[in-house]
N, C-alpha and C positions, 0 to 999 in steps of 0.2 A: 503495500499499499504505499503511497506516496502523497505528502500533505504539502500544499503551497507556502503553508508558514511552518518554518521549522521549529518555533517555540511554543507551538500550540499543543496543550496537554491536558489529558484527561483529569479533574479533580473529583473529589468524592461526591458531589451533586452529579456528575457524569454518571457514574457507576449507579448510585440511586435513582437516579431518573430513567435509565435504560433497563433497569431491573423492573421497575412499577410499571412501565409501559409495554414490555414484554408479557409481563405477568396479566396485567390487563388483558394484552391482545389474544392468549391462548384462553382466558377465561371468558371472554366476548365469543371467541370461536366455539367452545364446548356449548357455552349459553344458546348459541345458535342452533346447534344439532339437536339440543332438547325442545327449544321452541320450535323448530322446524317440524321434529315428528309429532307435535300436536297440530299445529296450524297446517301443515300440508302432508304428505306421507314420509316414511321412514327412507326411502330411497332418496328423497332430496338433501337429507342430512350428509350424505356423502359430498354433496356439492360443496359444503363448506369450506371443506379443506381447501379444494380448489379456489373458491372465492378469497379465501384469507391469503393464500398464495399470491394469486393475481393481483389483489388489492394491494399488498405490499410492494409488489415488484413494480407495480404501476406508480406508486409513491415514490420508490426509488429512481422510477427512470425520469420523473419529473425533477429530481436534483440534478441528474445526468444531463438532461436537455436544457436547463435552466440553471446553469452554473452561477451565472452574474447574480441571481437572485439570493444565492448561498454564498457569500464570502466568506472566507475564513475568520475575518476578524468580525463576523456577527453570526457565528456558529452557535454560541451558547444562546443569543437572543432568539434564533430560529428553532433550536431544540425545544426551549421553553414554549414558543407560539404553537409549534404544532403538535405536541405533546397535549397542549391545553385545547386544542381543536380536536385531536384525539378525543380526549374525556368527555367533551361537550357534545362531540357529535353522535357519541353512542346512545345516550338518550334520547337525543332529537330523532335521529333516523331510526331507532327502536318504536319512537312513538308513531313515524310517519308509517313503519310497517304493519303496527296494529292496527291501522284504520285502512288497510289494503285489503280489498275483499278477495283474497287469493282463491282461484279457482284452478287447482291443479289437474286440469284436462289437456288433452291435446287437441285443443283448440284455438284459434287465432286470439279471443279474448283468455282464453286460459293462459296461453303462454305468454302473452301480453303482461299477465298480473303476475307471473313468474317471475319476466322479467325485471319489471319496476321493482319487484322486490329484492331481487337479488342486488340489484344496482343501489337501492336504499340501504340494505346492510353491508356492502362492500364499501362505502364511503369511509367508516372510520379505520379501515384496513390501510386504505391510501394514505393517511395521516398517520398512521403507525409506521408505514413504511419509509416515509421521509425521515422520521425522526431514527429509526435503525440505520438508514442509511447513511445519516450525517455522523452518526455515533462511529460507525464503523469503518469509514472512510477519511474522517479530519482527525482522527489520534493514531496515524499508523505505529506509533512507539508501543502502544498498549491494545493493540486490535485483539490480540488473543485472549488477554483477561477481559476486554469489554465483549467480546463475544461470549465469553463464558458467563459473564453477568446476563447477557442475552437470554441465553438457553436456560440458564437456573432459574431464570427469574419466570421464564415460560414455563418450566416444569412445575415449579411450586404453584404457578398460575392453576394447573390441572387439579392439584390437590385441593386446594382453597375452594374451586368450583363444587367440588363434590361435598366439602363440609358445608358452605353456606346455603346449597339448595336443599340440603336435608333438613335445613331451620326456617328457610324463607321462602317464598314463592319465587319461581323462575324469572319474572319480570322484574321483581325487585333486586334480584341478582344482577340481571342486566343493568339495572341504574348503578348499582353500587360498584360494578366493573369501570363505569364512568368515572365514578369518585377515586378510584384507585388509579386511573389514570392521569386525573389530574393532580392527584398527588405526586406522579411522576414529573409532572410541569414545576409543581413546587419545589422539588429537589433541583431540577435544572436552572431554577430560577436564583438559587443561591450561588450560581455561577455567572450570572448575567451582571454586565457592570451597570454603573449608575445612570447609563444614556436612555436604559428602558427603565422609567420609572414605573413604580408600582407594581413590578412584574411579580415578586412574592405575594402581595396583597390580592392581587386578581387570581393568582393560583388558587390561595388560601380560602377565597371567598367561595370559587368555582368548588373545591372540595367540601365546603361546608352545606352550599345549596344542594349539589347533586348528591352527596352523602346524605342529607337530610330528606331528601325528595325518596331515597330507596328506603330509609327507616322508615318515614312516614307511611309509604306506600306497602311494607310489610306490615306496619301495625294496623292500618286499614283492612288488610287481606284478610288478619283473622278475624276481623267480624263482618266481613264479606262487604266491605264499601270501599276496596281499594279501587282508585281510578284508571290505574294502569294495569290492565288486565288482558286478556285472549279475549278478541271481538270476534274473528272468523276462525272457522275451522273445516278444512276440507270444502272450501266455497261456500259454507254456510254459516248465518252469523249464528255466533255463541251467545250464551246468555247467562246470568249468574245462576251459580248451583247452590244447592242446599247446603253440600260440603265440598272442599276441594283442597288437596294436598299434593305438592310436588316434593320429588326427590329425585336423586341423579339420574334414573332410568324410567321415571313416567310422572305423569300427571293423573291423579286419581279423584274423580268427580261423582257424587251422590245426587239424586233427584229424587222426588216423592213426598208424600205427606205421612211420616210415620205417625203423627200425633192422631191421625184419623183411622179408627178399628176398622174401617172398611178397606184401608189400603193393604192388600195381599203380599206386594212384593215393592222393594224401592231397587231401581235403576243405578248400578255402580259402572261406569266406564273408565277405561284406561286409555288415555291420549287419544281422546272424543271419539274412538270408533269402536275399541274391544271391549264390548260389553257384557256384563254379568248381572244377575240377580241376587239381591237380599230378600231373603224370604221369611215374613212373617211366621213364627214358629214359637208354640207356649213352652216346648222343651218335653212334648209329647208326640210320640209316633202314632197314636191313634186318632190323631185330627181327620176329620173327613171333608174338609173345605176343598172347593172344585181345583184349587191351585196345586195343593198338595196332591190330590189325586191325580192331576195332569201330569204332575211331576214324577209321580210313581211310574205311571204310565208312560214315560218318555221313552226314545228308544235308545237313549244314552245309557239306559240301566238294565241293558239285555244280561249283562254278566250277572247280575244279583239273581237272576231267574235260576241259573244254573250252578251256583255256587253259593250255598246257603250257610248261616254261622260261620261266616267267612271273616278273615284278616283281610283289610282292605286299606290300600296305600293310594292316595290321591294325588297326583301331579298337578300343580296350579289350582290352589284353593279358591281362589276368586272369591265372590260372596257367599260360599261355604254351601253352594247347591248340590255337588257330588257328595260332601260330606252328610246332607241332611238326607240325603238319597239312602246312602247306606245306612242311616238310623230308622227310615221308615220301612227298610227290609229288614230291620231288626238284626243285622250283622254282628259279629261277636265284637269287633272292634275297627276301629277308622283313623289312620293317621294322614295328614295333610302336611304335604311339603309346599311350601311358597316361597318364593326368592324374594318378593317383595315383601317387606315388613309394614308398610303401609296399609297393605291389602288387609292383612291381618290385623292390624289395629281398629281399622274400620269394621271390620265383620265381626270381632270380638269385644272391641271397646266401644269406638264411638256409638255404632248400633246395635252393641251387644243386647239391649233389651228386646230391641226388633226380633232380632234373629235367634233368640232365645238362649242367648250365651252359650253356644256350642261347646266353646272349651271347658265350661264345669260340666259336661257329661263324662262320667267316668269312663267310657269307652272311646271317649275322642282324645287325640292329643295332636299338636300342631308342632311343625317344624320351620324355622326362618331359615332357609337354605335352598342352595341350587339342587335341583333334584338330582342329575346324573352323579354328581360328587357324594351325596348323601347314599345313594344306592350303593355307590363303589365303595364307600367306608363302610357302611353297616354289614352285619352278617344274618341280619334278620330276613325271614323270606314270608311272603305273602300269599294270599289265595286270589286276590285281584289286586291288579295295578291298572289304574284309572285314570287316563289322559283325555278329556273332553272339551273339546272346541277351545284349546289354547290357540290365542291368536285368531280371534273369531272375525268379526266385522273388520278388524285392522289388515286382515290378510285379504278379506272378500272384496271390499270397496276399492276397485281400482287398483288393487295389487300392493297395498301399501307395505307388506313385509316382503314383497318379491326380491327385492335385492338386499335384504338384510339376513344376516346370519340366524341360523337358528339351532341349538345344542341338543333338541328333545328329539328330531326327527331326523335323525342319520343311522346307518347300518350298527355302528359302534354303540350308540346309546341304547338301541332296543336290544341288542345282544345282553347288554347290562340290565335292562329290564327283565329279560327272558330269564336270566341266571337269579333273578331275585324272588322267582315264582315256585311255591310249592308244588309238588308233583301234582299235574292235573290242573294247575293255577291258570289264568286268564288275563293276558293284558288286554285291555279294553281302549280301544282308541276312537274318539269320535270325530269325523270331519263333515265339511260340506258334500254332499253328494249331487246335488244339482245346485249350480250359481248361478246368479243374473250374468248375462255376458258369457256364458262358457258354451254358447251353442248347443246346449243339450249333451255336452257330453261331461260324464263323470270326472272331471281330471283329477281332482284332491283325492277321489277314492281311487281312481288307477294308481297312483303314486304312492297312497297307503298301502294299498296291497301288493304293490312292487316291493317296497320298503319291507314289507313283513316276510314275502318270499324269499327275499336276498338275505335278510337277517336270519330266517332259518335254516337255508342253504348252507350258510357260512357256519352254523352249528352242526352241520354235519345230516340235516333233513333230508332226504332223497324225495319224499313227497310232499311239499309245502299245501297242498290242496287240501291233505287230510287232517290239517292243524288249523284250519283258517273258517271262520263263518263271519258273513258280513250281510246286513239287512238294510233296507233304508226306510225311513221313517215317512211318515204322511206329509204332503205338502204343506208348506208353512205360506204365511199371508204375503211374504215379499218373493213369491215365484221362486223359492229354493226349497231344498230337503236336506236334510241330514242322514248321515250313515255311520253306523257304528261296526268296526271291524274287531272281533275276536280272535286271537291268535294265542296258541297255547303251545309251549313246548313239546307235550306229548300230543297224539293223535286225540281230535275230540270224539268222545264216546258216542255210541248211538243214542243212548239216554238222554245226552246232552242236546244233540241235534233234535231229537224228537221234542224236546221240551221247548227250545227255540222256536220250532215252526208251530207247534200250538200256540204261543205266545204272539207270534207274528199273525196267524191266521186270526185270534181275538183281536189285536189292537191294530190291524191293517197294516203291517209292516211289508214290504216287497222283499222277496229275496234279491240279494246281490249276487251272495256266491256262498256254497256251501260244498263239502266234498262230492256231492252228487247233482247240485244245479249251479245253472252261472246264467245272470242276466243277458251277457253277450260274452261274445267268444274272446274279448279282451284279457275278460278276468279270470277266464279260463286258461287262457295261454301265459298270463303273468304269473300263475302257480303252477306251471307244468312241471314235471321232473327236470327239465333242463335248467329251471331258474326262469325267471322273469324277461329274459332277453327277445323271446319270441314275441311276447305282447309289447314289450317295449316298442319294437321296430313297426307295429300295426298303428301306431299314433304319431300324428305330425308334432305334437307338443313334446317337450322332453319330460318324460313319467319315468326317468331311470329312480334307482334307489339313491337317495343323496348319502354323501359320507361326509366323515371329518372334514376332508379335503375340498369338499364342494358342498356345504352345509345349508344349500338355498333351496329349502323344501318349495317354497312358492314360487321359484322362478323355474318356469315351465315354458320360455321361448328356446327352441332346438336351434342349435348353432346353423345348422341343415337350412332352415327354413326362416332364417333372417330377412332372405329378400322377401318375403311377405308382410314385413312388419309395418310398411307403411300401406299396403292395401289392407292390412286386418287392424287399421288402428281402433276400430270400436272394441275388439276382440280382448277380453280379459288376459289372456295368456301375452299378448304382445304390447299392451298398453304400457307396462312399467319400463320395457325395453325401449320402445319407441320415445317415451320420457328419457330415459338415458341417453340414448342415441342422440338427441336435440341437445340435451345440455352439454355432452361431449363435444359436439360440432360447434356450440357457443362457445365454449371454453377456448377449443382450439383455434377458432377464427378471433376471437378477441385478444388472443396469446400473441397471433400473429402482427395483428393489426396495431396492438398498442404497446409492444416488446420490442419483436425482431424488426418491424419496419421502421419504427422510429429510430432504432440503432443503426440500421443499414444506411439510412440516410445522413445521420449524423456523424459518421465515421468515414476517413479517407479511404478510397481504395487502395492506395499503396500501403496504407497500415496493415491491409490482410496479408501481405507476402510473407509467406514463411511461417504462419500462424495456424496452419490446418491442423497440426497436433493437438495444439492448446486448445483448440475449439471442439475436436472430437472429445478429448478427455473432460472439458466441464460438461458437455452435454451428456457424457456417460455417466459421470459422478452424480450429476442433477436429476437424472433419470432412474440411476441405480438406488439412489437413498430414497426415493419416494415408493418406489416398487417394493423395495424390502419392508419399509415401513407400513403400508398400505397390505401387506401379506402378512404382517404380524397383529395388525389391528383386528384383522379377520380371523386369524387362527387362535388368538386369546382371546377373542368374542367368545368360542365354542369353549376352549378351555375355563373360563372364569363365569360362563353361564348368562352373559349378557353384553351386545355390544357396546354400552357406556363404560362397563369395567374394561373392555379390551381398550376402548380408543382412551380413557383417562392414563390407564396403566402404561400402555405403550408410548403415548406421547410424554409422558412424564419423565420414563426411563430414556428414552432416546435422546429428549432434550437434555436432560441433566448429565448422562454419561458422556453424549456429543460435546456439551460445554466443556467436559474435563478434557476429553482429547485434544481439542481445540487449543485447551492451555498448554498441553503436553508438546504441542508442534514448537513451542518457542525456541526449544534447544537446536531442535532440527533445522527450523527456520531460519535462525542466524547465522548458520554455516553456508546456507544457500548453495547445497552442493545435491545434485540432480541424484547421486546413488543413494543417497539418506530418502530421499522422497520417495524413490523407487523401492524402497526395502519396506518403508512405512506402506505404500501401499500394496505391495505383495504381500506384507504380514496380513492385511485387510482381507485380501481374497482368500488367504489360508483360514481366518477366522470365520469368514463367510462360508465357506464349505463346510468347516466344522461345525458351525451352527444349523445348517440345513441338515445335516447328517445325524446330528446328536439331539436337537431339541424336539422331535416328534417323540423320541424313545422316552426323554427325560418328562415330557407334558403326559404322555399314556402312564408312567409309572408313578406320577403323583396327583393323578386325578381325583385319587380319593380323598385328598386333603381338604381341611376346610377353607372357605373361601379367603382368609387372610393368609394362610399359609400359602395357597395357590398364587396370590398376588406376590407374595414374597419369592416363590419360584420363578415366577413370570420377569420380575425384577432382574433377579440373580442372572437369569438366562440372556436378559437384553443388555445386561451391564457391559459385558466385554465387547459383545457386537458394536453397540453405540459409542463406545469409548474409540473404537478402529474408525466407524465412519464418520467421526467428529473432526478428522485430520485431513482428508484429501484437499478438502476447497482451501483452507488457509496454506498448505503445502504449494499447492497449484498458483495461486495468486503471489505467493513467495517466489516462486521461480519465474513468472510472469513479469514481475517487475524488476528481474534481472536484465530485462530483454529493453533497450532502447526503444522509445516509440511503442510500448506494447498497450495493445487494445484492451486493457484491463476490463474497462465498463461494458466493451462488447460480451466478452468472456463471461462476465457475470450476468448479463442479460440471457445469454444462451442457456447457463446453468438454471435461471429461474423460470426461462421458459419450458425447459425440460421438467422441472419439477411439477409446473402445474399440470402438465402432460401426464406425468407419471402417475398423479393422482386420480387421473382417469382412467388410464390403460390398467392401473393394478387391480381397479375394480373390474375391469371388462376381463382381463385375462383369469382371475379367479372365477368370475362368474361362470365361465363358457369351458374353461381348462383346467382350473383348480385352482387353490392356494399356493400350493407347493408350485406350481408353474409360472406363477406371478413372481415368487420368490427366486426361483433359478434364474428368470430372464433377468432378475435384477443383478445376480451374480453374473450373468455374461455382460451386462452393462458395464460393471465394474471392470470385467478383464479386458474390454474394449477400452476403459479409460487408461488402464495400466500399459496396454500395447501403445497408445497415443504417447504415454509418458515417455516410453522408451524411445521414442522417435523427435523427444523434444531436443534440440540443440544446445548443447551447452552455451552458457553466455559468453560472449566475446568481449565484453567490457564491464565496464561497473555498473551497479544497478541505477536504473534510471533517475534521473533527476528532472526537477521542473523543467529544465530547460530542454530536455530532449523530449519530453511531452508536451512541447509546446504545440498547442492547437488541438491537443487532445482531451477531452474533456474528462473531469474528476472520475475516478471509477466509482460506481455505485455499490449497494449494501450486499453484505454476506448473506445468502439465504441458509436455510437448515441444512443444506448439504455441505 
């Protein structure tokens, strides 16, 4: 890095300012993923990473293209100003976003609303990018330490978000993020000379005002009078709810009139679409209300007809519906495993009087844990394990969960579930049989059946069909129906099949699949002796059994039929992929138009001579960093049980240890020797290879641990990898700076552009080819960068000076890679 002012140095305020700004940046980024999951769909949350990278890159580009507005003798004042703008813009842009009626559909109006929303929320990232750019380019003597402060602050922002959103609502957390950003402006203000009067006072006033707004809104939220609240969800106006609670991976709302004795149920909704009911229950299973009678006769309860006096385990408690069902059938015991502690609090605490305090029944117990980890850890076995409509409407309405990982619907998860059944035990799974916009195809039940057959085959079962029974319930009022699949480690006995048929005849259930009957040939072929492959080939959608490497149960767009995406935009299968395609194309166009094109226009053609290896190097490490990061976001989401855990843990670990790695490059960089940089990047390749080979075995061996222990394992695994990944950028910039006239700004632009693209490509590769493919392509990109470094010509003169860089704009900010 080169400064135009030799005496410019970083003071304590500079370190404190960049620490707070990047802390607020990551908090804002993660908070947006939570907000988007409620207001739009989960597959929009991935775009937040791209928006953050693009916004910060655009901010840095402003510094590069307009160096006259950022003179070195006014750096402190500019840092104060833009960090203040960053903090103020967060609540302002968020309030604007709240009033945009986002309609996330593939239509002109829907796309326009999404684009406007993305523009609004990305503006603060531009101001943050300006700040980070100035800090990391105008203090070259301390760039490694400032980069470390940058990344460590960002890492702690991940942790602070999880803490705050567990205590206050997400909109208040977003506003509080603005207050933290203006606190960074206050730190920068201590380095501003007296020429900027009132800098400290202005920053302090903004901290108080924005912080007061956050505190006031949080206080009013507890009484349901908060002015800053979600106003539009999934294209419809939201309303004030009887109860609302946020945490790191959900918003739980409850509606209804519990004080009215005639109210049989309350509606509990997770993230505005995944609904479940709270049932009025007096504590006696002898109730004869129509609601309880209907619940008893529901298709989800098929297993209770064939396994009496059973020990039942329910995965995903929700409002206690399946717990109550087991009590209505007078089962021996029932245990509910729920990952979301706030759902348990609502069911048994806030509305415990309404639900009959299910937790006080001696037959009932609850566990707050991730189901896979709990069942791997316990030695207990059950007669029935029930998974009913986990991710219901959130998966049905326009494919909300289609691009989100799900750890419950994979072959490895189902083998764990089957291992925890008593002889003759039953795994009961209820999913949608027919859904709106599915064109009459029972796609979810096809895939559920495919998953069951493959799990049985991997357990050594030769005839999966003899172990499976599936029935479709009566049509529901919204042109849909449910199907319940029963699968057992042992062949289903004739007596059980006879009982199921009697129940089906009495309650008007349709046969979907039994050992002797099938509603269509696809179900029969999916459960044939050869495995599900024949049936999979007969359906244009992807109904192959999900695995831990491709844990996208609801993503059914087949890679071979992507050409039909735009002609099938109304099809449920293709809707989320079409949205992904539009967002990806938008990101790529914006990256080219606002990053690469301006850089090309502002750089002399002669300056590019001999710089090819440098350009390939910075493109390689930018792409590789994000591919590796995104792949681990997805892999650890499965390991930890929820995408938010994966996002938070991975970002924290990668940013923290990358910052430490950047600091460790000081000794290497000081020597300015190519061979030392080659050794460092070569070592990174070795670490990436070792991580790719070892980490899957470590994750599998430790999946039984508690959630805090699994988080510790994830951090320990990521630490050495992230440490090495923090080195290549700083090393490359030092090598580039040894060349007279080096186009360091252009190299940074290439790196930033490929980072933005990598955040998109990583998701695409994982969706269609698997998480491991995205990771190994990242390794390939690092290998290309290493090869490019071997072709970098050694410096022929002293490091570049201001005179030698005459006419070349100041280099811009250091991205995460």
